[in-house]
KEGUVO-445587 format. One line per field, with one value per residue (C-alpha): residue in one letter; y, z, x; residue number from 1. Coordinates in nm, 4 decimals, padded with zeros to 6 digits. Each point is the difference from the previous one (the first is absolute). Layout:
N
type = (A  ...)
py = (Y  ...)
pz = (Z  ...)
px = (X  ...)
seq = (NUM  ...)
//
This chain:
411
type = (M  E  S  L  S  T  T  T  S  P  S  S  N  N  N  G  G  G  T  T  S  F  A  K  T  C  F  H  G  V  N  G  I  S  G  I  G  I  V  S  I  P  F  A  L  A  S  G  G  W  L  S  I  I  F  L  F  M  I  S  I  A  A  C  Y  T  G  L  L  I  K  R  C  M  D  K  D  S  T  I  E  S  L  P  D  I  G  Q  R  A  F  G  D  K  G  R  L  L  V  N  I  A  M  N  C  E  L  Y  L  V  I  T  G  Y  L  I  L  E  G  D  N  L  N  K  L  I  S  H  F  H  V  D  I  G  G  L  K  I  T  G  T  H  C  F  V  L  I  S  A  L  I  I  L  P  T  V  W  L  E  D  L  S  K  L  L  S  Y  V  S  A  T  G  A  L  A  S  I  I  F  L  C  S  L  L  W  N  G  T  I  D  G  T  K  L  H  S  K  G  V  L  F  N  W  K  G  V  P  A  A  V  S  L  Y  A  F  C  Y  S  S  H  P  V  F  P  S  L  Y  T  S  M  K  N  K  H  Q  F  S  N  V  L  L  V  C  F  T  L  C  T  L  V  Y  A  A  T  A  V  L  G  Y  L  M  F  G  S  E  V  E  S  E  I  T  L  N  L  P  K  E  K  L  S  S  K  V  A  I  Y  T  T  L  V  N  P  I  T  K  Y  A  L  M  L  R  P  I  V  D  A  T  K  N  V  L  P  S  H  Y  N  K  R  P  K  L  T  H  I  L  I  S  S  I  L  L  F  T  T  V  V  V  A  L  T  V  P  F  F  G  Y  L  M  S  L  V  G  A  L  L  S  V  S  A  S  F  L  V  P  C  V  C  Y  L  K  I  S  G  T  Y  G  K  L  G  C  E  M  I  V  N  Y  S  I  V  L  V  G  V  A  I  A  A  F  G  T  Y  T  S  L  L  E  I  I  R  H  L)
py = (-01.4883  -00.3714  00.2547  00.3529  00.1092  00.3669  00.0520  -00.2605  00.1889  00.1847  00.3754  00.1318  00.2672  00.0962  00.2744  -00.2166  -00.1801  -00.2879  -00.1730  -00.3476  -00.2973  -00.2770  -00.2544  00.2345  00.0975  -00.3700  -00.0446  00.2830  -00.1270  -00.3524  00.1445  00.2131  -00.2933  -00.2450  00.0310  -00.1617  -00.1491  -00.2948  -00.1348  -00.0211  -00.1216  -00.3733  00.0788  00.1653  -00.3128  -00.2197  00.2188  -00.0311  -00.3401  -00.0979  00.1481  00.3410  00.0502  00.0877  00.3190  00.0863  -00.0006  00.1904  00.2688  00.0229  00.0569  00.2600  00.1760  00.0110  00.1480  00.2679  00.0854  00.0642  00.2240  00.2131  00.0507  00.0991  00.2510  00.1545  00.0194  00.2043  00.2638  00.0617  00.1703  -00.3274  -00.1324  -00.2267  -00.2009  00.2868  00.2251  -00.2450  00.0160  00.3807  00.0074  -00.2223  00.1264  00.3152  00.0552  -00.2649  -00.2584  00.0905  -00.0180  -00.3433  -00.1460  00.1427  -00.1441  -00.3455  00.0041  00.1235  -00.2342  -00.2886  00.1050  00.0362  -00.3504  -00.1514  00.1401  -00.1220  -00.3415  00.0394  00.0195  -00.3044  -00.1880  00.0932  -00.1023  -00.3350  -00.1058  00.1094  -00.1899  -00.3011  00.0222  00.0740  -00.1972  -00.0018  00.3581  00.2265  00.2837  00.0289  00.3518  00.0214  -00.3085  00.1118  -00.2537  00.1392  -00.2722  -00.0522  00.1197  00.3266  00.0502  -00.0468  00.2449  00.2595  -00.0826  00.0243  00.3404  00.1226  -00.1190  00.1730  00.3263  00.1679  -00.0699  00.1852  00.3088  00.0308  00.2688  -00.1060  -00.3590  -00.0075  -00.2514  -00.2236  00.0295  -00.1168  -00.3106  -00.0786  00.0456  -00.3175  -00.2168  -00.0827  -00.2405  -00.1415  -00.0739  -00.1746  -00.2200  -00.0907  -00.0758  -00.2238  -00.1866  -00.0572  -00.1292  -00.2385  -00.1097  -00.0633  -00.1989  -00.2192  -00.0385  00.1100  -00.2571  00.1723  -00.1725  00.0790  -00.2400  00.1912  -00.0604  00.3004  00.0906  00.0521  00.2988  00.1709  00.2587  00.1344  00.0850  00.1740  00.3571  -00.0287  -00.1590  00.2626  00.2838  -00.1283  -00.0470  00.3627  00.1138  -00.1492  00.2419  00.3254  00.1773  00.2313  00.3272  -00.0586  -00.0336  00.3744  00.0491  -00.3027  00.1292  00.3569  -00.1260  -00.2185  00.1003  -00.1825  00.0430  -00.1988  -00.3108  00.0418  -00.2550  -00.2581  00.0993  -00.0738  -00.3331  -00.1075  00.1158  -00.1610  -00.3231  -00.0447  00.0947  -00.2176  -00.3020  00.0524  00.0487  -00.3060  -00.2185  00.1101  -00.0644  -00.3497  -00.0934  00.1179  -00.1754  -00.3248  00.0161  00.0774  -00.0315  00.1452  00.0374  00.2829  00.3140  00.3520  00.0458  -00.3159  00.0702  -00.0996  -00.3538  -00.0485  -00.2089  00.2641  -00.2342  -00.0399  00.2351  00.0584  00.1066  00.2483  00.1492  00.0451  00.1505  00.2346  00.1168  00.0710  00.1915  00.2287  00.1605  00.1549  00.1581  00.1680  00.0947  00.1321  00.3587  00.0262  -00.1245  00.2354  00.3106  00.0754  -00.0152  00.2342  00.2443  -00.0124  00.0678  00.2999  00.1434  00.0146  00.1575  00.3774  00.1849  00.0994  -00.3678  -00.0123  00.2804  -00.2708  -00.2585  -00.2448  -00.0224  -00.0220  -00.2842  -00.1938  00.0456  -00.0984  -00.3007  -00.1195  00.0386  -00.1884  -00.2784  -00.0206  -00.0299  -00.2836  -00.1808  00.0348  -00.1361  -00.2864  -00.0998  00.0326  -00.1747  -00.2463  -00.1949  00.0461  -00.2055  00.1511  00.3546  -00.0325  -00.1551  00.3114  00.2225  -00.1942  00.0046  00.3561  00.2032  -00.1879  -00.0641  00.3680  00.1468  -00.2569  -00.1019  00.2354  00.3334  -00.0653  -00.1317  00.2658  00.2863  -00.1210  -00.0232  00.3587  00.1485  -00.1744  00.0686  -00.3635  -00.0679  00.0468  -00.1590  -00.3622  -00.2040  -00.2740  00.2344  00.1311  -00.3538  -00.1089  00.3043  -00.0303  -00.3733  00.0713  00.2655  -00.2352  -00.2889  00.2394  00.1298  -00.3599  -00.0935  00.3144  -00.0748  -00.3731  00.0093  00.2842  -00.1660  -00.3387  00.1567  00.2171  -00.2976  -00.2106  00.2824  00.0553  -00.3735  -00.0337  00.3069)
pz = (07.4927  -00.0358  00.1029  -00.1242  00.1325  -00.0976  00.2517  -00.0933  -00.2864  00.0080  -00.0078  -00.3413  -00.2090  -00.2870  -00.1372  -00.2442  00.1861  00.2311  00.1835  00.0785  -00.1696  -00.1869  00.2804  00.2750  -00.1984  -00.0420  00.3732  00.0782  -00.2622  00.1429  00.3486  -00.1352  -00.1622  00.2869  00.2763  00.2169  -00.3044  00.0355  00.3059  -00.1898  -00.3385  00.0882  00.0867  -00.3406  -00.1754  00.2135  -00.0946  -00.3743  -00.0228  -00.1577  -00.3413  00.1511  00.0459  -00.3713  00.1007  00.2369  -00.2889  -00.2264  00.2643  00.0564  -00.3713  -00.0160  00.3118  -00.1497  -00.3205  00.1851  00.1923  -00.3371  -00.0941  00.3081  -00.1334  -00.3408  00.1576  00.1919  -00.3174  -00.1591  00.2754  00.2137  00.2734  00.0930  00.3328  00.1258  -00.0980  00.0941  -00.2308  -00.2824  00.0830  -00.0113  -00.3253  -00.1601  00.1494  00.1973  00.3658  -00.0055  -00.1183  00.2846  00.2521  -00.1157  00.0040  00.3482  00.1286  -00.1404  00.1415  00.3465  00.0311  -00.0925  00.2576  00.2651  -00.0540  -00.0221  00.3409  00.1342  -00.1300  00.1937  00.3261  -00.0903  -00.0863  00.3354  00.1953  -00.1752  00.0217  00.3593  00.0907  -00.1785  00.2130  00.3282  -00.0256  00.2525  00.1003  00.0828  00.2333  00.2061  00.0917  00.1985  -00.1629  -00.3466  -00.1571  -00.2417  -00.2208  -00.0388  -00.3607  00.0950  00.2941  -00.2204  -00.2609  00.2782  00.1409  -00.3487  -00.0494  00.3313  -00.1054  -00.3381  00.1447  00.0903  -00.3496  -00.1736  00.2126  -00.1497  -00.2664  -00.1161  -00.1231  -00.1758  00.2410  -00.0204  -00.3786  -00.0214  00.1998  -00.1842  -00.3452  00.0606  00.1546  -00.2785  -00.2068  00.3028  00.1802  -00.3080  -00.0374  00.3709  -00.0159  -00.3068  00.1513  00.3310  -00.1881  -00.2015  00.3206  00.1631  -00.2932  -00.0639  00.3307  00.2879  -00.0562  -00.1822  -00.3304  -00.3539  -00.0315  -00.1361  -00.3577  -00.0145  -00.2632  -00.3647  -00.0560  00.1865  -00.1963  00.3068  00.1698  -00.2979  00.0897  00.3493  -00.1351  -00.2701  00.2447  00.2448  -00.2811  -00.1063  00.3600  -00.0091  -00.2808  00.1432  00.0063  -00.3007  00.1993  00.0877  -00.3617  -00.0830  00.2894  -00.1090  -00.3560  00.0840  00.2414  -00.2626  -00.1415  -00.3288  -00.0611  -00.3226  00.2152  00.1854  -00.2225  00.1050  00.3647  -00.0312  -00.1694  00.2767  00.2832  -00.1288  -00.0946  00.3440  00.1938  -00.2149  00.0504  00.3783  -00.0041  -00.2196  00.2133  00.3182  -00.1543  -00.1198  00.3294  00.2090  -00.2156  00.0001  00.3788  00.0935  -00.3130  00.0229  00.3781  -00.0431  00.1922  -00.1430  00.1968  -00.0421  00.3291  00.1761  -00.1412  00.1220  00.3175  00.2457  00.1966  -00.3012  -00.0303  -00.3708  00.0793  00.2595  -00.2484  -00.2575  00.2556  00.1557  -00.3458  -00.0766  00.3270  -00.0291  -00.3388  00.0756  00.3208  -00.1821  -00.3151  00.1485  00.0630  -00.3441  -00.1744  00.2071  -00.0755  -00.3506  00.1447  00.2847  -00.2480  -00.2249  00.3015  00.1040  -00.3502  00.0130  00.3474  00.0351  00.0470  00.3626  00.1006  -00.1116  00.2305  00.2437  -00.2476  00.2584  00.1885  -00.3264  -00.1193  00.3256  00.0026  -00.3639  00.0268  00.3209  -00.1380  -00.3184  00.2027  00.2177  -00.3041  -00.1450  00.3343  -00.0176  -00.3560  00.0906  00.2935  -00.2039  -00.3167  00.1234  -00.3257  -00.1394  -00.3175  -00.1055  00.0864  -00.2013  -00.2827  00.0045  -00.0020  -00.2922  -00.2082  00.0594  00.0753  -00.1132  -00.3428  -00.0250  00.1053  -00.1582  -00.3176  -00.1017  00.0837  -00.1934  -00.3070  -00.0177  00.0768  -00.2535  -00.2731  00.0757  00.0408  -00.3063  -00.2138  -00.1156  00.1367  -00.3410  -00.2127  -00.0938  00.0668  00.2080  00.2905  00.0154  -00.0062  00.2872  00.2088  -00.0588  00.0756  00.3371  00.0729  -00.0849  00.2015  00.2852  00.0099  00.0022  00.2888  00.1891  -00.0477  00.0735  00.2609  00.1943  -00.0116  00.1250  00.2682  00.1364  -00.0107  00.2077  00.2478  00.0526  00.0287  00.2765  00.1990)
px = (-01.0673  -00.0010  00.0460  -00.0330  00.3367  00.0170  00.2742  00.2548  00.1528  00.3249  00.0021  -00.0791  00.1536  -00.2248  00.2159  00.1872  00.2735  -00.0776  00.2808  -00.1362  00.1655  -00.1803  00.0560  -00.1173  -00.3100  -00.0808  00.0457  -00.2428  -00.2435  -00.0072  -00.0543  -00.2830  -00.1810  00.0575  -00.2556  -00.2660  -00.1694  00.2379  -00.1861  -00.3296  00.1226  -00.0361  -00.3643  -00.0362  00.1294  -00.2269  -00.2982  00.0540  00.1711  00.3310  -00.0721  -00.0733  00.3744  -00.0026  -00.1834  00.2844  00.2473  -00.2405  -00.0547  00.3747  00.0607  -00.2791  00.1357  00.3488  -00.1439  -00.2008  00.3167  00.1626  -00.2956  00.0727  00.3549  -00.1361  -00.2395  00.2897  00.2085  -00.2796  00.0151  00.3099  -00.2060  -00.1736  00.1308  -00.2792  -00.3056  -00.2373  00.2066  -00.0712  -00.3715  00.0114  00.1978  -00.2632  -00.3265  00.0748  -00.0835  -00.2734  00.2522  00.2376  -00.2829  -00.1195  00.3518  00.0621  -00.3262  00.0806  00.3542  -00.0965  -00.2984  00.2276  00.2596  -00.2707  -00.1356  00.3493  00.0998  -00.3338  00.1039  00.3256  -00.1955  -00.2116  00.3199  00.1542  -00.3097  -00.0439  00.3658  00.0556  -00.3146  00.1511  00.3160  -00.1809  -00.3231  -00.2867  00.0797  -00.2934  -00.0969  -00.3191  -00.1112  -00.3228  -00.1436  00.1123  00.2344  00.2587  00.1470  00.3726  -00.0024  -00.1712  00.2370  00.3037  -00.1325  -00.0304  00.3447  00.1553  -00.1624  00.1444  00.3479  -00.0368  -00.1415  00.3341  00.1378  -00.2871  00.0727  00.3486  00.0346  00.3464  -00.0186  00.3384  00.1547  -00.3052  00.0078  00.3612  -00.0921  -00.3220  00.1579  00.1992  -00.2702  -00.2474  00.2079  00.1825  -00.3269  -00.1415  00.3096  00.0005  -00.3720  00.0383  00.2966  -00.1770  -00.3054  00.2187  00.1713  -00.3357  -00.1344  00.3037  00.1864  -00.2226  -00.2723  -00.2876  00.0883  -00.1102  -00.2913  -00.3006  -00.1168  -00.2313  -00.2595  00.0910  -00.2314  -00.2832  -00.1959  -00.1797  00.3277  00.1605  -00.1159  00.1506  00.3195  00.0539  -00.0759  00.2619  00.2509  -00.0596  00.0504  00.3505  00.0945  -00.1330  00.3353  -00.0336  -00.0136  00.3673  00.1164  00.0228  00.2452  00.2015  00.0168  00.1035  00.2677  00.1729  00.3353  -00.0596  -00.3723  00.0051  00.0546  -00.3298  -00.1757  00.2591  -00.0496  -00.3717  00.0714  00.2412  -00.2269  -00.3182  00.1774  00.1581  -00.3138  -00.2256  00.2263  -00.0121  -00.3784  -00.0551  00.2287  -00.1791  -00.3417  00.0944  00.1687  -00.2922  -00.2575  00.2010  00.0249  -00.3605  -00.2148  -00.3501  00.0455  00.2515  -00.0988  -00.0074  00.3255  00.2033  00.1793  -00.3230  00.0385  00.3555  00.0574  00.1179  00.2298  00.2327  00.2990  -00.0638  -00.3567  00.1208  00.2484  -00.2797  -00.2403  00.2572  00.1051  -00.3653  -00.0418  00.3038  -00.0704  -00.3423  00.1302  00.2895  -00.1918  -00.3247  00.1168  00.1600  -00.3137  -00.2179  00.2077  -00.1417  -00.3537  00.1006  00.1549  -00.3070  -00.2240  00.2130  -00.0272  -00.3806  -00.0151  -00.0555  00.3311  -00.0673  00.0130  00.3637  00.1192  00.1126  00.1374  00.1369  -00.3302  -00.1957  00.2233  -00.0440  -00.3781  -00.0538  00.2333  -00.1650  -00.3517  00.0882  00.1634  -00.3118  -00.2273  00.2104  -00.0294  -00.3790  -00.0089  00.2381  -00.2209  -00.3196  00.1217  00.2670  00.0200  00.3500  -00.0406  -00.3320  00.1110  00.3214  -00.1997  -00.2198  00.3087  00.1461  -00.3168  -00.1171  00.3127  00.3129  -00.1510  -00.0958  00.3368  00.2319  -00.1812  -00.2818  00.1671  00.3268  -00.1857  -00.2707  00.2378  00.2561  -00.2642  -00.1037  00.3497  00.1458  -00.3061  -00.0185  -00.3514  -00.1572  00.2713  -00.0446  00.3110  00.1541  00.0803  -00.3561  -00.1429  00.2268  -00.0912  -00.3735  00.0190  00.1638  -00.2639  -00.2891  00.1438  00.0816  -00.3566  -00.1292  00.2315  -00.1021  -00.3707  -00.0074  00.2769  -00.1574  -00.3419  00.1231  00.2229  -00.2799  -00.2344  00.2411  00.0631  -00.3724  -00.0618  00.2599  -00.1046)
seq = (1  2  3  4  5  6  7  8  9  10  11  12  13  14  15  16  17  18  19  20  21  22  23  24  25  26  27  28  29  30  31  32  33  34  35  36  37  38  39  40  41  42  43  44  45  46  47  48  49  50  51  52  53  54  55  56  57  58  59  60  61  62  63  64  65  66  67  68  69  70  71  72  73  74  75  76  77  78  79  80  81  82  83  84  85  86  87  88  89  90  91  92  93  94  95  96  97  98  99  100  101  102  103  104  105  106  107  108  109  110  111  112  113  114  115  116  117  118  119  120  121  122  123  124  125  126  127  128  129  130  131  132  133  134  135  136  137  138  139  140  141  142  143  144  145  146  147  148  149  150  151  152  153  154  155  156  157  158  159  160  161  162  163  164  165  166  167  168  169  170  171  172  173  174  175  176  177  178  179  180  181  182  183  184  185  186  187  188  189  190  191  192  193  194  195  196  197  198  199  200  201  202  203  204  205  206  207  208  209  210  211  212  213  214  215  216  217  218  219  220  221  222  223  224  225  226  227  228  229  230  231  232  233  234  235  236  237  238  239  240  241  242  243  244  245  246  247  248  249  250  251  252  253  254  255  256  257  258  259  260  261  262  263  264  265  266  267  268  269  270  271  272  273  274  275  276  277  278  279  280  281  282  283  284  285  286  287  288  289  290  291  292  293  294  295  296  297  298  299  300  301  302  303  304  305  306  307  308  309  310  311  312  313  314  315  316  317  318  319  320  321  322  323  324  325  326  327  328  329  330  331  332  333  334  335  336  337  338  339  340  341  342  343  344  345  346  347  348  349  350  351  352  353  354  355  356  357  358  359  360  361  362  363  364  365  366  367  368  369  370  371  372  373  374  375  376  377  378  379  380  381  382  383  384  385  386  387  388  389  390  391  392  393  394  395  396  397  398  399  400  401  402  403  404  405  406  407  408  409  410  411)
//
């Protein structure tokens, strides 16, 4: 969810036999982890300085480990099919509710980030655009957020997203590779050059850096589906190792390239730094623009379904109309938030600190300790899990505080 991509997994079969091969599961896993976090990761490195890239690797290792904990929780109970199921198995209905809230809030803010991303990058391509209505001037960025929402609107009305899913399931990794290559092209051939020395370490920027790094690994809700779909489930640990290794190398390369190119001047979306007249810049920007448009409806769907579930039954007598109304209202609210808080980097930092850390690090550790019964037993496993919980709580606290502070300061 870089992205929390709960919709990029293959169909699951939790009744014993999955059919997906090792290679295909790796493919889906890489697509699940790859997301819009890649455009802000150079900003994360610039915030914390060169040494902060160590935190990227540490978070990657921790995320891979908590992914393994999800597998272990599922091995304890064959009825578990999702992350909310794990929450319920550990802490009952309250556990399911808390996990659902964290997941849906994260999805909501990620799709809000999609609209901000669209507005900022379209405004980069078509600068000096604005609309005057009765003396009221609407900036180009705001106009493009509204236009993007209108383009997206018909896709959220669709009830059958299978065709869209088949397209999106192949775009995450491909988009990340294209983005990295276009950035390398821009920095080495197209004239930007790799000239910045940067700062070795910046303590003040560490909370923002770590929060954005955590946001890049917010894909854990997809892991239960990946696991149940596998033909040889004992290979799932190797799948996680391959997926996190490949994605971390791409993230690290993008962070280093971006920081070498623009140093402390790097924007929260590195596409905003790129000279728009260069072909490589256009490739990077267009790649950034396409994904949110195609993924928005898929990311919104779990929130729509959760909203339908809490409505009184008489509202669902006309399911098509109910679906259209709920989807449209949710899209409208994300537009309002995107126009009110148009700070992509700080918003994604908030998502990473408060929600990604909760869903991808705290929930697997705490639930595993409860389900396995090891929370009171002294041992290496317990120490590792409690360490991740303590560090996760610290990241959530400091990251959320600094992100909110920056958002309020820029309002």
